[in-house]
C-alpha positions as YAML, in Angstrom:
chain: A
units: angstrom
residues:
- id: 1
  name: MET
  ca: [6.30, -24.76, 15.92]
- id: 2
  name: ASN
  ca: [4.96, -21.54, 15.90]
- id: 3
  name: ASN
  ca: [5.35, -19.74, 12.47]
- id: 4
  name: LEU
  ca: [5.65, -16.11, 12.90]
- id: 5
  name: PHE
  ca: [4.44, -15.28, 9.25]
- id: 6
  name: ASP
  ca: [1.35, -17.45, 9.70]
- id: 7
  name: LEU
  ca: [-1.52, -15.27, 8.78]
- id: 8
  name: SER
  ca: [-4.19, -18.31, 8.88]
- id: 9
  name: GLY
  ca: [-7.68, -16.95, 9.85]
- id: 10
  name: LYS
  ca: [-6.60, -13.23, 9.35]
- id: 11
  name: VAL
  ca: [-8.84, -10.93, 7.13]
- id: 12
  name: ALA
  ca: [-6.97, -8.36, 5.15]
- id: 13
  name: ILE
  ca: [-8.34, -5.52, 3.07]
- id: 14
  name: VAL
  ca: [-5.93, -4.38, 0.10]
- id: 15
  name: THR
  ca: [-6.97, -1.39, -1.73]
- id: 16
  name: GLY
  ca: [-5.74, -0.88, -5.45]
- id: 17
  name: ALA
  ca: [-5.53, -4.70, -5.57]
- id: 18
  name: ALA
  ca: [-6.58, -5.25, -9.02]
- id: 19
  name: ARG
  ca: [-3.30, -5.20, -10.53]
- id: 20
  name: GLY
  ca: [0.40, -4.37, -9.86]
- id: 21
  name: ILE
  ca: [1.74, -4.08, -6.34]
- id: 22
  name: GLY
  ca: [-1.80, -4.47, -4.66]
- id: 23
  name: GLU
  ca: [-2.61, -7.57, -6.47]
- id: 24
  name: SER
  ca: [0.78, -9.00, -5.60]
- id: 25
  name: ILE
  ca: [0.30, -7.96, -1.99]
- id: 26
  name: ALA
  ca: [-3.16, -9.82, -1.87]
- id: 27
  name: VAL
  ca: [-1.90, -13.10, -3.32]
- id: 28
  name: GLU
  ca: [1.24, -13.12, -1.01]
- id: 29
  name: LEU
  ca: [-1.08, -12.56, 1.97]
- id: 30
  name: ALA
  ca: [-3.29, -15.34, 1.06]
- id: 31
  name: LYS
  ca: [-0.29, -17.79, 0.70]
- id: 32
  name: SER
  ca: [0.37, -16.80, 4.31]
- id: 33
  name: GLY
  ca: [-2.97, -17.78, 5.25]
- id: 34
  name: ALA
  ca: [-5.09, -14.49, 5.08]
- id: 35
  name: ASN
  ca: [-8.51, -14.32, 3.70]
- id: 36
  name: VAL
  ca: [-8.41, -11.01, 1.23]
- id: 37
  name: VAL
  ca: [-10.96, -8.37, 0.52]
- id: 38
  name: VAL
  ca: [-9.82, -7.07, -2.87]
- id: 39
  name: SER
  ca: [-10.76, -3.48, -3.46]
- id: 40
  name: ASP
  ca: [-10.02, -1.10, -6.52]
- id: 41
  name: ILE
  ca: [-11.90, 1.29, -8.84]
- id: 42
  name: ILE
  ca: [-11.16, -1.31, -11.57]
- id: 43
  name: PRO
  ca: [-12.54, -4.69, -11.74]
- id: 44
  name: GLY
  ca: [-10.46, -6.98, -9.25]
- id: 45
  name: GLU
  ca: [-12.57, -10.28, -9.47]
- id: 46
  name: SER
  ca: [-9.22, -11.76, -11.27]
- id: 47
  name: THR
  ca: [-7.27, -10.92, -7.91]
- id: 48
  name: ALA
  ca: [-10.18, -12.51, -5.86]
- id: 49
  name: LYS
  ca: [-9.86, -15.58, -8.12]
- id: 50
  name: LYS
  ca: [-6.25, -16.20, -7.50]
- id: 51
  name: VAL
  ca: [-6.81, -15.70, -3.76]
- id: 52
  name: LYS
  ca: [-9.64, -18.38, -3.88]
- id: 53
  name: ALA
  ca: [-7.20, -20.61, -5.84]
- id: 54
  name: LEU
  ca: [-5.02, -20.76, -2.79]
- id: 55
  name: GLY
  ca: [-7.70, -21.93, -0.59]
- id: 56
  name: ARG
  ca: [-8.56, -18.52, 1.01]
- id: 57
  name: LYS
  ca: [-11.82, -16.76, 1.06]
- id: 58
  name: SER
  ca: [-11.96, -13.47, -0.91]
- id: 59
  name: ILE
  ca: [-14.28, -10.94, -2.53]
- id: 60
  name: TYR
  ca: [-13.91, -8.07, -4.72]
- id: 61
  name: ILE
  ca: [-15.44, -4.68, -3.45]
- id: 62
  name: ARG
  ca: [-15.38, -1.82, -5.77]
- id: 63
  name: ALA
  ca: [-14.53, 1.39, -3.84]
- id: 64
  name: ASP
  ca: [-12.76, 4.77, -4.74]
- id: 65
  name: VAL
  ca: [-10.86, 5.42, -1.55]
- id: 66
  name: SER
  ca: [-11.25, 9.28, -1.93]
- id: 67
  name: ASN
  ca: [-15.03, 8.78, -1.62]
- id: 68
  name: GLU
  ca: [-16.14, 8.70, 1.95]
- id: 69
  name: LYS
  ca: [-19.31, 6.58, 1.21]
- id: 70
  name: GLU
  ca: [-17.59, 4.20, -0.61]
- id: 71
  name: VAL
  ca: [-14.99, 3.67, 1.81]
- id: 72
  name: ILE
  ca: [-17.68, 3.45, 4.47]
- id: 73
  name: ASN
  ca: [-19.30, 0.82, 2.35]
- id: 74
  name: LEU
  ca: [-16.02, -1.11, 1.73]
- id: 75
  name: ILE
  ca: [-15.44, -1.33, 5.65]
- id: 76
  name: ASN
  ca: [-19.21, -2.20, 6.48]
- id: 77
  name: GLU
  ca: [-19.34, -5.02, 3.66]
- id: 78
  name: THR
  ca: [-16.07, -6.48, 4.74]
- id: 79
  name: MET
  ca: [-17.43, -6.70, 8.46]
- id: 80
  name: ARG
  ca: [-20.61, -7.99, 7.17]
- id: 81
  name: LYS
  ca: [-18.86, -10.71, 5.20]
- id: 82
  name: PHE
  ca: [-16.15, -11.63, 7.56]
- id: 83
  name: GLY
  ca: [-17.05, -10.10, 10.82]
- id: 84
  name: LYS
  ca: [-13.51, -8.54, 11.43]
- id: 85
  name: ILE
  ca: [-10.63, -6.79, 10.13]
- id: 86
  name: ASP
  ca: [-6.93, -7.73, 10.91]
- id: 87
  name: ILE
  ca: [-4.86, -6.21, 8.10]
- id: 88
  name: LEU
  ca: [-5.49, -3.11, 6.16]
- id: 89
  name: VAL
  ca: [-3.11, -2.42, 3.37]
- id: 90
  name: ASN
  ca: [-3.50, 1.23, 1.81]
- id: 91
  name: ASN
  ca: [-2.04, 0.67, -1.39]
- id: 92
  name: ALA
  ca: [-4.51, 2.52, -3.73]
- id: 93
  name: GLY
  ca: [-2.77, 5.66, -5.62]
- id: 94
  name: ILE
  ca: [-1.91, 7.52, -8.53]
- id: 95
  name: TYR
  ca: [0.82, 9.47, -9.95]
- id: 96
  name: LYS
  ca: [0.54, 12.61, -11.93]
- id: 97
  name: TYR
  ca: [3.67, 14.65, -13.08]
- id: 98
  name: ALA
  ca: [4.45, 17.88, -14.34]
- id: 99
  name: PRO
  ca: [6.82, 20.87, -13.82]
- id: 100
  name: THR
  ca: [5.45, 22.65, -10.82]
- id: 101
  name: THR
  ca: [4.80, 25.79, -12.75]
- id: 102
  name: SER
  ca: [2.42, 23.87, -15.09]
- id: 103
  name: PHE
  ca: [0.95, 21.45, -12.59]
- id: 104
  name: SER
  ca: [-2.81, 21.86, -12.80]
- id: 105
  name: LEU
  ca: [-4.81, 22.20, -9.70]
- id: 106
  name: GLU
  ca: [-7.21, 19.49, -10.66]
- id: 107
  name: ASP
  ca: [-4.12, 16.97, -10.75]
- id: 108
  name: TRP
  ca: [-3.23, 18.34, -7.56]
- id: 109
  name: GLU
  ca: [-6.29, 17.68, -5.88]
- id: 110
  name: LYS
  ca: [-6.88, 14.42, -7.44]
- id: 111
  name: THR
  ca: [-3.71, 13.21, -6.31]
- id: 112
  name: ILE
  ca: [-3.93, 14.35, -2.71]
- id: 113
  name: HIS
  ca: [-7.44, 13.02, -2.60]
- id: 114
  name: ILE
  ca: [-6.45, 9.60, -3.68]
- id: 115
  name: ASP
  ca: [-3.13, 9.20, -2.40]
- id: 116
  name: LEU
  ca: [-3.39, 10.92, 1.08]
- id: 117
  name: ARG
  ca: [-7.19, 11.41, 1.96]
- id: 118
  name: GLY
  ca: [-7.96, 7.76, 0.64]
- id: 119
  name: VAL
  ca: [-5.19, 6.44, 3.37]
- id: 120
  name: PHE
  ca: [-7.00, 8.65, 6.02]
- id: 121
  name: LEU
  ca: [-10.51, 7.80, 5.18]
- id: 122
  name: CYS
  ca: [-9.61, 3.92, 5.08]
- id: 123
  name: SER
  ca: [-7.72, 3.76, 8.26]
- id: 124
  name: ARG
  ca: [-10.40, 5.97, 9.89]
- id: 125
  name: GLU
  ca: [-13.01, 3.53, 9.18]
- id: 126
  name: ALA
  ca: [-11.02, 0.20, 9.59]
- id: 127
  name: LEU
  ca: [-9.81, 1.55, 12.99]
- id: 128
  name: LYS
  ca: [-13.39, 1.62, 14.47]
- id: 129
  name: HIS
  ca: [-13.44, -2.14, 14.07]
- id: 130
  name: MET
  ca: [-9.70, -3.34, 14.52]
- id: 131
  name: LYS
  ca: [-8.65, -4.72, 17.91]
- id: 132
  name: ARG
  ca: [-5.42, -5.73, 19.67]
- id: 133
  name: GLY
  ca: [-2.91, -7.52, 17.03]
- id: 134
  name: ALA
  ca: [-4.27, -5.82, 14.15]
- id: 135
  name: SER
  ca: [-2.00, -4.11, 11.58]
- id: 136
  name: ILE
  ca: [-2.16, -1.11, 8.89]
- id: 137
  name: ILE
  ca: [0.34, -0.78, 6.25]
- id: 138
  name: ASN
  ca: [0.64, 2.23, 4.34]
- id: 139
  name: ILE
  ca: [2.34, 2.27, 0.75]
- id: 140
  name: SER
  ca: [4.10, 5.29, 0.65]
- id: 141
  name: SER
  ca: [7.12, 6.01, -1.58]
- id: 142
  name: ILE
  ca: [10.66, 6.95, -1.52]
- id: 143
  name: ALA
  ca: [9.43, 10.42, -3.19]
- id: 144
  name: GLY
  ca: [7.67, 11.25, 0.24]
- id: 145
  name: ILE
  ca: [11.13, 11.09, 1.57]
- id: 146
  name: SER
  ca: [13.65, 12.55, -0.80]
- id: 147
  name: GLY
  ca: [11.47, 14.06, -3.46]
- id: 148
  name: PHE
  ca: [11.09, 13.03, -7.08]
- id: 149
  name: PRO
  ca: [11.42, 15.34, -10.18]
- id: 150
  name: ASP
  ca: [8.11, 16.79, -11.58]
- id: 151
  name: SER
  ca: [6.24, 15.21, -8.97]
- id: 152
  name: ALA
  ca: [4.97, 17.96, -6.38]
- id: 153
  name: ALA
  ca: [1.55, 16.52, -5.68]
- id: 154
  name: TYR
  ca: [2.60, 12.86, -5.48]
- id: 155
  name: CYS
  ca: [5.70, 14.01, -3.14]
- id: 156
  name: ALA
  ca: [3.30, 15.90, -0.78]
- id: 157
  name: ALA
  ca: [0.71, 13.04, -0.60]
- id: 158
  name: LYS
  ca: [3.34, 10.42, 0.01]
- id: 159
  name: GLY
  ca: [5.27, 12.52, 2.67]
- id: 160
  name: GLY
  ca: [1.77, 12.99, 4.09]
- id: 161
  name: VAL
  ca: [1.35, 9.33, 4.32]
- id: 162
  name: ARG
  ca: [4.74, 8.97, 6.14]
- id: 163
  name: ALA
  ca: [3.65, 11.60, 8.75]
- id: 164
  name: LEU
  ca: [-0.03, 10.13, 9.15]
- id: 165
  name: THR
  ca: [1.47, 6.94, 9.70]
- id: 166
  name: LYS
  ca: [3.67, 7.88, 12.48]
- id: 167
  name: TYR
  ca: [0.85, 9.76, 14.09]
- id: 168
  name: LEU
  ca: [-1.45, 6.95, 13.91]
- id: 169
  name: ALA
  ca: [1.19, 4.38, 15.19]
- id: 170
  name: SER
  ca: [1.40, 6.72, 18.42]
- id: 171
  name: GLU
  ca: [-2.44, 7.03, 18.89]
- id: 172
  name: PHE
  ca: [-3.48, 3.41, 18.61]
- id: 173
  name: GLY
  ca: [-0.20, 1.81, 19.71]
- id: 174
  name: LYS
  ca: [-1.82, 1.75, 23.40]
- id: 175
  name: LYS
  ca: [-4.56, -0.42, 21.75]
- id: 176
  name: GLY
  ca: [-2.06, -2.97, 20.54]
- id: 177
  name: ILE
  ca: [-2.63, -1.84, 16.76]
- id: 178
  name: ARG
  ca: [0.48, -1.34, 14.67]
- id: 179
  name: VAL
  ca: [0.93, 1.09, 11.80]
- id: 180
  name: ASN
  ca: [3.84, 1.34, 9.59]
- id: 181
  name: SER
  ca: [4.72, 2.52, 6.13]
- id: 182
  name: VAL
  ca: [6.53, 1.05, 3.15]
- id: 183
  name: HIS
  ca: [8.44, 3.27, 0.71]
- id: 184
  name: PRO
  ca: [8.96, 1.33, -2.65]
- id: 185
  name: GLY
  ca: [11.53, 2.82, -5.14]
- id: 186
  name: ILE
  ca: [11.04, 2.26, -8.94]
- id: 187
  name: ILE
  ca: [8.78, -0.89, -9.27]
- id: 188
  name: HIS
  ca: [7.63, -2.12, -12.80]
- id: 189
  name: THR
  ca: [3.85, -1.84, -12.55]
- id: 190
  name: PRO
  ca: [1.20, -0.68, -15.01]
- id: 191
  name: MET
  ca: [1.16, 2.64, -13.25]
- id: 192
  name: THR
  ca: [5.05, 3.01, -13.89]
- id: 193
  name: GLN
  ca: [4.88, 1.57, -17.52]
- id: 194
  name: GLN
  ca: [5.07, 4.83, -19.13]
- id: 195
  name: PHE
  ca: [8.84, 5.21, -17.69]
- id: 196
  name: PHE
  ca: [10.03, 2.08, -18.96]
- id: 197
  name: GLU
  ca: [9.10, 2.96, -22.61]
- id: 198
  name: ASP
  ca: [12.23, 5.43, -22.34]
- id: 199
  name: LYS
  ca: [15.18, 3.21, -22.21]
- id: 200
  name: LYS
  ca: [17.69, 5.67, -21.91]
- id: 201
  name: SER
  ca: [16.06, 7.17, -18.72]
- id: 202
  name: ILE
  ca: [15.46, 3.72, -17.07]
- id: 203
  name: ASN
  ca: [19.10, 2.80, -17.71]
- id: 204
  name: GLU
  ca: [20.19, 6.08, -15.94]
- id: 205
  name: MET
  ca: [17.94, 5.17, -13.08]
- id: 206
  name: ILE
  ca: [19.17, 1.51, -12.73]
- id: 207
  name: ALA
  ca: [22.93, 2.94, -12.59]
- id: 208
  name: LYS
  ca: [21.88, 4.69, -9.38]
- id: 209
  name: ILE
  ca: [20.52, 1.58, -7.83]
- id: 210
  name: PRO
  ca: [23.26, -0.57, -5.94]
- id: 211
  name: LEU
  ca: [21.35, -3.70, -6.47]
- id: 212
  name: GLY
  ca: [21.32, -3.07, -10.42]
- id: 213
  name: ARG
  ca: [17.77, -3.52, -11.08]
- id: 214
  name: VAL
  ca: [14.31, -2.07, -10.87]
- id: 215
  name: GLY
  ca: [11.87, -3.60, -8.41]
- id: 216
  name: GLN
  ca: [8.89, -6.04, -9.10]
- id: 217
  name: PRO
  ca: [5.49, -6.06, -7.24]
- id: 218
  name: ILE
  ca: [6.66, -9.12, -5.43]
- id: 219
  name: ASP
  ca: [9.60, -7.05, -3.72]
- id: 220
  name: ILE
  ca: [6.87, -4.85, -1.96]
- id: 221
  name: ALA
  ca: [4.67, -7.81, -1.15]
- id: 222
  name: GLY
  ca: [7.20, -9.62, 0.81]
- id: 223
  name: PRO
  ca: [7.94, -6.62, 3.28]
- id: 224
  name: VAL
  ca: [3.97, -6.11, 3.64]
- id: 225
  name: VAL
  ca: [3.57, -9.73, 4.73]
- id: 226
  name: PHE
  ca: [6.48, -9.41, 7.22]
- id: 227
  name: LEU
  ca: [4.77, -6.14, 8.74]
- id: 228
  name: ALA
  ca: [1.21, -7.96, 8.84]
- id: 229
  name: SER
  ca: [2.65, -10.67, 10.77]
- id: 230
  name: ASP
  ca: [3.77, -11.29, 14.28]
- id: 231
  name: ALA
  ca: [7.31, -11.53, 13.12]
- id: 232
  name: ALA
  ca: [6.95, -7.48, 13.14]
- id: 233
  name: SER
  ca: [4.95, -7.53, 16.38]
- id: 234
  name: TYR
  ca: [7.27, -5.01, 18.18]
- id: 235
  name: ILE
  ca: [7.34, -2.65, 15.17]
- id: 236
  name: THR
  ca: [5.32, 0.22, 14.66]
- id: 237
  name: GLY
  ca: [5.72, 3.80, 13.28]
- id: 238
  name: GLU
  ca: [8.46, 2.73, 11.03]
- id: 239
  name: GLU
  ca: [9.10, 3.35, 7.39]
- id: 240
  name: LEU
  ca: [10.48, 0.52, 5.50]
- id: 241
  name: VAL
  ca: [12.30, 1.73, 2.55]
- id: 242
  name: VAL
  ca: [12.31, -0.91, -0.54]
- id: 243
  name: ASP
  ca: [14.39, 0.70, -3.46]
- id: 244
  name: GLY
  ca: [17.39, -1.40, -4.02]
- id: 245
  name: GLY
  ca: [19.53, 0.93, -1.95]
- id: 246
  name: TRP
  ca: [18.96, 4.06, -4.25]
- id: 247
  name: ILE
  ca: [18.34, 6.48, -1.44]
- id: 248
  name: PHE
  ca: [21.38, 5.65, 0.60]
- id: 249
  name: SER
  ca: [23.60, 5.54, -2.25]
- id: 250
  name: ALA
  ca: [22.36, 9.01, -3.33]
- id: 251
  name: GLU
  ca: [23.11, 10.54, 0.07]
...
């Protein structure tokens, strides 16, 4: 019987895969059969090791997604090692926060470069090699839809990812390549750990979430596997909100 979620033989690149959401995505893609290229600016060999332990092939390639030369190397090395790219998950990102009137230009530019420019560069280079049936999943955020306090750059970047996703889906749909975005709510990761140190604020956030809890990396990995698979073969240009119901309950 055909398994719509079977990714056997597929080659996936996951950026920001050394830890957190990216690590979980890489592992779950491997559980579904994919070979995974782990990319990050911090060491990602441990994630690659977890993928290999599942019987899949994996390599770690260091790449700053905002650096054009490093992105080109990431894609070229993937092609050299595996000969194709079936799945690209643009997950790498940073979060800088401060009130708008005191938000530094340096933090603004760094956020835009990594969170938005990085998605463009990785997509542009991967699309040169992708064929019909390939899939790009961009990790945006509910901040790119509804805004978030003290997060001007992050909201702008993630809103840009949302729009870029729809454009790429339109341009490459005729070639049979799907492009979708996933919009996490509050997910407990090393990047968000700072917020979890304030128990009062976290409890206030949880009170706004219908499902009554914050998300975990696996909560994002599952939807990514779905969008990468044939189960989503007629879905493109969509934004999948994964926030426990936060946005709709706030409307």
